[in-house]
N, C-alpha and C positions, 0 to 999 in steps of 0.2 A: 311508675309502675314497674315492678320487678319483671325482668325478662323471663319468659317461660323456659323451663329446663326441659331437655330432651332425654327420654329414657327409652331403652330398647323394649322392655316388658313392664307394663303396668298391670298389677293385679288388684282388682277392686273387690274387697271383701276378705275376711280372715277366719273363715270356718275351716273345716277339714279340706274342702276343695282348694281354697286359697292358699293355705299353708303347704299343702302337698304340691301344688303347682309351683310355688315359690322354691321349694326344696329342689325340684327337678330342674327348674330354670336356672337356679343359682349354680347347681352342679354342672350345667352346660355353659357356664361363664357368661350368662346373659345379663347379669347384674339386675335382677328383678327388683321392683319397688312395690311393696304391698301397702295399699291405702286401707288401713285396718277398719275404718268406720267407727260408729258409736259403740257397738257391742263386739269388741274384738273376741273372736272365738265362736261367734254365732250362737246357735241354739244350744250347743253343748255346754255353754257357760251357765245355763239354768237347768242342766240335767245332772242329777246327783250321781246315783249308782249306774255304772256302765258295765255290763257283763258280756256284751256281744261284739266288742271290737277285738279283732284277731290279735293274738300275741300276748294276752294278759290272762293268766290262769285265775287270778284273784280279781274281785270286783274293784274297779277303778272309778275315780270321780271325773265327770265330764270336764270341769274347769281345769283339772290337773292335766288331762289328755291334751287340751288345747295349749296349755302352757308348754308342754313338752314339744308339741309340733312347732310352736313359735320359736322355742329355743333352738330346735334343730335347723329351722329356716335361717335364723340369725347366724348360727354356727357356720353354715356353708356359704354365707355372704349375702343374704337378703337384706335390703334396706326396708325398714318399717316406718310408715308415717301415720301417726295417730290423728287422722283427720277424716272428713267425709267428702265425697265427690258430690257437688251440687249441680253440676251440668257436665254433659259429655257430648261433644260434637264428633260424630262418627261419619260425617259426610266426606271426609277426605283424610288421607294419611299425610303426615302423622296426625293421630287423633288428639284433639284438644280436650283436656280434662281440667275443670276448674274446681278447686277445693274450697271448703268453707272458710279457710283462713285467707283466701284471696290468691293463693299460689296457683299458677297455671303450669300444666305439664303437657308436653308434646310426646305422645307415646307411639313408637313404631308399631307396637302390637298391644292389644288389650285382652286380658282374661277376666271375664265377668264371673264372680263367685259371690254374689250378694245374698244368696240364700233365700229362704222363705220363712215367714212367721206364722205360727199356728194362730188360728182365730180363737179368742177366748170369750167367755161369757161377760166378763167385765165386773165380776163380783169381788168385793174386798176379801171375802173368805176364800175365794178361788186363788187369788194371788198369795194369800197367807200360807196356803198348803201346797203350792206348786213345788214339786220335788219331794213332798212328804205325804203323798197319797193322791195328789192331783197330777194328771199327766195328759199329754196330747199325743202319745205314741204307744199304742198297745204292743207293737212289735218290739219296742225298746224295753218296756217295763212290765209286760204281762207276766213274765216269769216270777216276779216278786209276789204275785197274788195267788200262788198255788193253794188251793183249798179255801180260798177266801171269797167274800161276796163283793162284787164290783158293780158300779153304775156306769153306763155309757150314755152320753148325751148327743143327740143328733138323729137325723132321719134320712140321710143320703147314703150313697154307696159306702163312703168311708165309715160311717157309724155302724152300718150293718156288718161290713167286713171286719171291723175291729171287734165287734161283739162276738162274732163267730170265732175269731182267733182266740179271744179270751176264754171261750168255753174249754179250751185245751188245758187251762190252768185253774180257773175259778170254780168254786162250787156252785155259784149262782151269778148270772149276768142279767141285770135289769136295764132295759133300754128305755130312756125317757125322751119323749118327743112331744113338742108343743102342738103338733097337729094330730089329726085322727087317721092319717095314712102316711106311709113312707114315700120318699121320692126315689128310693133305691130300685135297682133292676128287679124284675119279678122273680127271677131265679134265686137271687140272694134273699129276698123276702121269704120265699118258700122254705129255704134252708133254715132261716132264723125261726120262723113260726113252728117248724117241726122239731126244733131242738129242745130236749127236756130240761136243760139248764136255764133257758131263757124265759124271762117275763118282760112284757112290753107294757109301759104305762103311757097312755095317750093323753093328749090335751093338757100336758103338764110341763112346767119349767122349774128349774132349780132356783129356789129363793135364797138358800144359804147352804154352804158346805159346813157340816158340823164336825168338830174334832176336839182333841184334848192336847194341851201343851204342858209338858213337864220339863222345865228348864230349857235346854236346847232342843229337846225331842218334841216332835209333833206327830200326831196320828189322826187320820180321818176316821170318824166313827159312823158317819151317816150323812144324809142330805135331807133338807126340808124342801118339800115340793109344794108348788102352788098350782092348783087347777086353773087354767086360763079361761075357763068358761064360767065357773061359779065362784071362783075366788077362794075356795076352801084350801086348807093346808094340811099336810101330814108329813111325818118324818119316817124315813125308812133306813135301816142299818146298811152300812157299806164300809168296806175297808179301803176302797180305792174308787176314784172317780176319773173317768176318761172322757175328755172333751173332744168330740169328733164332729165339729161343725165346719171343718175345712181349713185350708192354709192359704195364705196370700203371698205370692212370690214378690220379692223386692226387685221388681223390674220396671217400676214407674219411670226411672231415670232414662230408660231407653225407648220409651213409648214413641211410636211413630218413626223410629229408626231401625228397629229390629223386629222381625216377625215373632208373634206370640201365638199360643193356642188360645182356646176359649177361656181358659182359666188364668191367662196372663203370664204363663210360663214361657220363657224364651225357647224358640225352636232351634235345634241344631240338626245338621245333616246326619242321617242315620248312620250309626256306627262310628261317629266322630264327635268332637266337641266344637266343630266349626259352625259358625253362624253364616248367614248369606253374605255378610260383609267380609271381604278378604282382609285378614289381619285382626279379626275379632273372634274370640272364642268364648264359650260359656260352659260353666261346669258346676256341678252340685245341685242343690235344691232349687235354684232359680230356674233350672231347666228340667227338673225331675219331679213330676207329680205322681209318680208310681211308687218308687222305692223309699225315697227320703231317709236314707240311712247314712251314718257317718262314713262307713266303709265304702259305699257306692259313690259318695261325694268325693272322697279321697281318690278313688279310682279315676273319676272323671277329671279331677285336677291334674293327675298324672298324665292322662290322655292329652289334655289341653297343652300342658307344658311341652310334651314330646312333639306335638304338632307345631307349636310355635318354634321350637328349636329347629325342626326340619325346614319350616317356612323361611326362617331368617338365614339358615345356612345356604339354602337355595338362592336367596337373594344376594347374599355376600358372594357366592360363587359366580353368579351372573355379572355382578359389578366388577369382578376381577377379570372379566372377559375370557373365562375359560371356554374352550370350544365345545365341551359337552356339559350336560347338566350335572349337578352335584349327585343326584340319585343314580344317574348312569355311571358316573365315575366310581361311586361306592361299589356298584355291582362288579365292575371289572378290576377294582383295587388299584386304581392309578392316582387317586387323590384322597 
């Protein structure tokens, strides 16, 4: 059996949070190792047009943005392993990570940036039009539907909030829900029902997303609905379909070791990226069930790396038997 290798910083996941953490950790000479996972780049690899990431006047492609982040991380000295972590023992430092290849890693510190996955309906037509009229993020893609008709699927807070947000752009927003009442908060429901652009279709589910394909181009043209009570079907026009039935954080690996909220998102100490385990940080969508944006994930990755850097510097300082702490020394300028 190959002996486990020791690393100073292991970053699990390679979305905006992971790559940003890697860039900052590498620039701090911490020689970070990114375990990229199955889908290197995370959710942005299935996002086509991106217009809200700061620094780009023109529309950019999500996969391209992730390629650029990875290239920058490599340029400053990050090591990337294209593998997945199958088990993580966080009971003691160094933390033991076991990869799918069988390799074992002993990490002095760990940054968890495994992200979250949007929940989908599971339709073949839904998968076919993802990025071409089917989206799971109104904040990301609502702008592209100015003056157009859209459908929102779901009945919780997320669905109602996304529908209300889309009224800023779309000419009509149709909310499709398989029950006869929403689970969303009453105040959100009141706003939705009062909005002149919104129509609600109850007791219905999407049976198929309809569209046209012209060479490489795809466009959604409507949805076929099935009434869950009487089985009748009908088709309504739509230029876009937003699936708002929730997200699932990729936190299963740490179940029973790290605290999560009711939705399974990892908890961090307020205002930080620190978990309750010293030496373990979490950043990005795996801990964020509110914003879920590339820019906020990147910001949290930066926070995590800066906290790791300070944590390790403090430890190194103590091991060198300095009489005062690293933080105190920095304040008075003697170290």
